[in-house]
C-alpha positions in Angstrom: 30.2 68.1 7.1 33.0 68.0 9.7 34.1 64.6 10.8 32.9 65.1 14.3 29.4 66.3 13.3 28.2 62.7 12.9 28.8 61.7 16.5 27.8 65.1 18.0 24.6 65.5 16.1 23.3 62.2 14.7 24.5 59.7 17.3 22.7 61.5 20.2 19.5 61.3 18.1 20.2 57.7 17.4 20.9 57.0 21.0 17.7 58.7 22.1 15.7 56.8 19.4 15.2 54.0 21.8 17.4 50.9 21.7 16.1 50.3 25.2 12.6 50.7 24.0 13.1 48.4 21.1 14.5 45.7 23.4 11.5 46.1 25.6 9.2 45.7 22.6 11.0 42.6 21.4 10.7 41.0 24.8 7.0 41.9 24.9 6.4 40.4 21.4 8.2 37.2 22.4 6.2 37.1 25.7 3.0 37.4 23.7 4.1 34.5 21.5 4.9 32.4 24.5 1.6 33.1 26.0 -0.1 32.1 22.7 1.8 28.8 22.7 0.8 28.1 26.2 -2.7 27.6 24.8 -1.6 25.5 21.7 -4.4 23.0 22.0 -7.1 24.0 19.5 -9.5 22.4 17.1 -11.6 23.4 14.1 -14.3 21.0 12.8 -15.9 21.2 9.4 -18.6 18.6 8.2 -20.3 17.2 5.2 -23.9 15.8 5.6 -25.3 12.9 3.6 -28.9 11.4 3.7 -28.4 7.7 4.1 -32.1 6.8 3.8 -35.3 8.2 5.2 -34.5 10.0 8.4 -31.0 8.5 8.8 -28.1 10.9 8.1 -24.3 10.7 8.1 -22.0 13.4 9.4 -18.4 13.2 8.1 -16.0 15.5 10.0 -12.7 17.0 9.0 -10.5 18.1 11.9 -7.6 20.5 11.9 -5.6 21.9 14.8 -3.3 20.5 17.5 -4.3 18.2 20.3 -2.4 16.7 23.3 -2.8 13.1 24.6 -5.7 12.9 27.0 -7.8 15.6 25.2 -11.4 14.8 24.4 -13.5 16.4 21.7 -17.3 16.1 22.3 -19.6 16.9 19.4 -23.2 17.3 20.5 -26.5 16.0 19.0 -29.6 17.9 20.1 -31.7 15.6 22.4 -35.0 16.8 20.8 -34.2 15.7 17.3 -31.5 13.0 17.5 -31.6 9.3 18.2 -29.7 6.1 17.4 -26.3 7.8 17.2 -23.5 5.5 16.0 -19.8 5.9 15.2 -19.1 5.2 11.5 -15.5 6.2 11.1 -12.1 4.6 11.2 -9.7 6.8 13.2 -6.7 4.7 13.6 -4.7 4.1 16.8 -4.3 7.8 17.6 -7.9 8.2 18.5 -10.7 6.3 20.3 -14.3 7.2 19.4 -17.5 6.6 21.4 -21.1 7.8 21.4 -23.6 8.8 24.1 -27.2 8.6 23.2 -29.4 11.7 23.6 -31.9 11.5 26.5 -34.9 13.8 26.5 -35.9 12.7 30.0 -32.9 14.3 31.7 -32.6 16.2 29.3 -29.1 15.6 27.8 -27.7 16.0 24.3 -26.2 13.0 22.6 -22.4 13.0 21.9 -19.8 11.7 19.4 -16.7 11.7 21.5 -13.2 11.6 20.1 -10.5 10.8 22.7 -6.9 11.6 21.8 -4.6 8.6 22.6 -1.4 10.5 21.6 -0.5 14.1 20.8 -1.0 15.1 17.2 -1.7 17.8 14.6 -2.4 15.2 11.9 -6.0 13.8 11.4 -5.7 11.2 8.7 -8.5 9.0 9.9 -12.2 9.1 9.1 -14.4 10.7 11.7 -18.0 10.1 11.0 -21.3 9.3 12.8 -24.8 8.3 11.7 -28.1 9.2 13.5 -31.8 9.5 13.0 -33.1 13.0 12.7 -36.7 14.0 13.7 -36.5 17.7 13.1 -37.7 19.9 10.2 -35.6 20.5 7.2 -32.1 19.0 7.3 -29.6 18.7 10.2 -27.2 21.7 10.5 -24.1 22.7 12.5 -23.4 21.2 15.9 -21.9 22.5 19.0 -18.7 21.0 20.4 -16.4 21.2 23.4 -12.7 20.4 23.6 -11.7 19.1 27.0 -8.1 18.5 28.5 -7.0 15.4 30.2 -8.6 16.5 33.5 -11.9 17.2 31.7 -11.5 21.0 32.1 -12.9 22.8 29.0 -10.3 24.2 26.7 -12.5 25.7 24.0 -16.1 25.6 22.7 -17.4 26.3 19.2 -19.6 25.0 16.4 -18.9 22.8 13.4 -18.9 24.5 10.0 -20.2 23.2 6.6 -17.3 22.1 4.4 -18.7 24.2 1.6 -19.1 27.3 3.6 -17.2 30.4 2.5 -14.1 31.1 4.5 -14.4 34.4 6.5 -11.2 36.4 6.9 -10.7 36.6 10.7 -10.7 40.0 12.3 -7.3 41.5 13.4 -6.5 40.2 16.9 -4.8 42.2 19.6 -1.3 41.1 18.4 -2.0 42.5 14.9 -3.2 45.8 16.4 -0.2 46.0 18.6 2.2 45.4 15.7 0.5 47.9 13.5 0.6 50.5 16.1 4.2 50.0 16.8 5.2 50.2 13.3 3.2 53.4 12.8 4.7 54.9 15.9 8.3 54.4 14.6 7.4 55.7 11.1 6.0 58.9 12.8 9.1 59.2 14.9 11.4 58.9 11.8 9.4 61.5 10.0 9.8 63.9 12.8 13.4 63.3 13.5 14.5 62.9 9.9 17.1 60.4 11.1 18.4 57.6 8.9 19.3 55.6 11.9 15.8 55.9 13.3 14.4 54.7 9.9 16.6 51.6 10.3 15.2 51.1 13.7 11.7 51.2 12.4 12.5 48.9 9.6 14.0 46.3 12.0 10.8 46.5 14.1 8.7 46.0 11.0 10.8 42.9 10.0 10.3 41.5 13.5 6.6 42.1 13.6 5.7 40.9 10.1 6.4 37.2 10.5 4.8 37.3 14.0 1.5 38.8 12.5 1.6 36.2 9.7 1.8 33.4 12.2 -1.0 34.9 14.3 -3.3 35.2 11.3 -2.5 31.6 10.1 -5.6 30.0 11.7 -8.8 30.5 13.6 -8.5 31.0 17.4 -10.2 28.3 19.5 -13.9 28.6 19.8 -14.0 31.1 16.8 -17.5 30.3 15.9 -20.6 31.2 17.9 -22.5 28.0 18.8 -26.0 27.8 17.4 -28.8 28.2 19.8 
């Protein structure tokens, strides 16, 4: 191949392969990451249940996520079946817990409230509550709401039993976006048969892969459907 063939044949293909498009896609991916970080406050709550005696039960909660100072997590006790709610944990200085009794005359559910005194993603304390249960069978999952410092709801969800099987989350929009972009560049490479375009697709795949791994690392806020 003559020395000038590389620049006259391959380079235009390489140039047309879309460095500008790649830059745009990189900016888009970083923008999506920034938008995701803007809603960083999130919480997942699992529980274990023990029968203390008779109709008295103990919920012990395990929390995971990231919370800001001033956030409030409210875990609800159905007013029709819950009385004598009491805090039974030791949460340390990072949190303050309180309870609200259920009131069937309003009606209003009871609450076990966890107030965040300082921003944290570590939940080393013991979060637990006792209550008397008047329903049939045994108590089950509870609804919860995470509020910010102005008492605006951030997310809602339901607690999950600590022994429940972990369900693999469905691909979110970022995963679908990344998969589509990689597939598009692979198809473009196959059509153009250009080594430079293949490198371009590989670079995009390397960029997308860690982003997707981060996106799949946890359950989005409010990932469970609250029980009725």
